[in-house]
N, C-alpha and C positions, 0 to 999 in steps of 0.2 A: 289436433294439435289446435290447442285455446290459445289464443289469443286476443285480447283486450283490441276494437278495431271502435276508429268513428270519423266518416268522412265528413273532414266541415266542412262549406261549405266563404267558399274561398272571394271576399267580401275585401274590399282598400285598405279593413284594421288589423286585418290579419292573414297571415301568412306561412306553407304548414316550410320544414324546412323537413327537405330527407335526407333523414341522415347521410346513411349510402353511398350519395350521390353525392355529398359536398367532401365525403373520405373518400374518397372511389376505388371506395375492397367495403365487402359486408362483415367484416369484421374487426369489431370496433373494440379494439385488448389494444392500443398505440398510447400512449402520452400526447402526441404528435398531433396524430387526433383528432382527439377530445380538444387540444385549443381550435384549429379549424371551425370543431362544428360550433366555441366556444365562442369565437367570432363573427359570424352568422350568426347569437342570436341572440347578443349585443349589437348588434349590427339593427338590426328588426324594432327589437327594444329601443334604442335610442330614437327609434323614427316614430314610438309610442304601437307600433306592432302587435295583438296580437299572436305568440310565437304557437305554430301545435310540431309536437316532435312527432317524424312516421319513422320507424324502429322496422318495415318494411323490410326484410330481407338479411331482416342486423343476428349476427350471434358473434359469441364468445365473445357479448358485455363485458372491457375486469374495469370493479373497480376506478383503476389507475384513470382509465379515458374518462369515462361517468364524472370524476375528482377536474379535469383538467377542461372539460364540459360543463355542465352543468355549476359541480361544490363551487367557483372562479364567479362566477352569478349576483354571487351571495353576496364575495366581495363587496360589488361597483355599485352592486342594482336593488330596490329597495324591496323586500320579499314581497308585498303583496301586486308589482311589476315581475314576479320573473316566473308565478303561475305561466307554464307552456301543461300546455293540454300534450301529456300524452297520448300518440297510436300503435296501432301494432306492433305493439307488443307482448312481447311474452310474462306471464305476471308475475314468471319467480325473476323475470328481468324488472319488471316495475319496481320491486319489492328488496331489486338490491339500487334504484337511484332509491328507493326511498333509506336505507339507509346509510346512501354518500351524504345524503341532508341532511341524514339526524347527525352524522358524525361536524359531518358542516360548519352546519350553526353550531353542533361542543364546545368547535373549537372555538367559533367566533370571543365564544361567553368571555371566556377567559384562554387566546392562546398561549400564555407564562403558563399554563399546567401541560400542555401541551413542550413542551419548549422543557418543567424540567423532565417531565417524563422519558421524551430521549434522551436526555444529560444522564439518567440514570442506565438508561437501558446502555444506549450508544458509549457512555465516557465523554470528556470532552471533551476530546481530539476531535469527534463526530462533527460538532457549528464550528 
C-alpha cells in the first residue's frame, strides 16, 4: 500500500482534522458527511489555523463527498487561505481531490456556463 503520509507538528496555529473521526465512518461517500467535514475545516480557517486533513483509514472517497467538504471552501475563503495539507492518503485519492478542486475553480470562473450546460442536457424543467 502506497500512502502519502506526514506527521505534522501540533502548534497553536495548526490543527489536524482526522476525517473518519469527524464523520464517524471510514466511508467518505455521503454529501452530508462532506458537509460535516467542511464545517470543521471552516471553523479552523476562521480561527486562522493551518489545517492538516488526515485521511487515515478512509476508503471509498467520492467526488460528491469531496465537493461538499473542500469544494465549498472556495466559495467562502480565498484560495491562499484554504491550502490544507493532505496527509495519510492514497495517491489515487489525492488525484481525485485535485480533480474536484480544479472542477470547482472552473465552475467559479463561469457558473453560467455550467447552468447552460445543465439546461442543455437535462432540460429547463430541471431548474
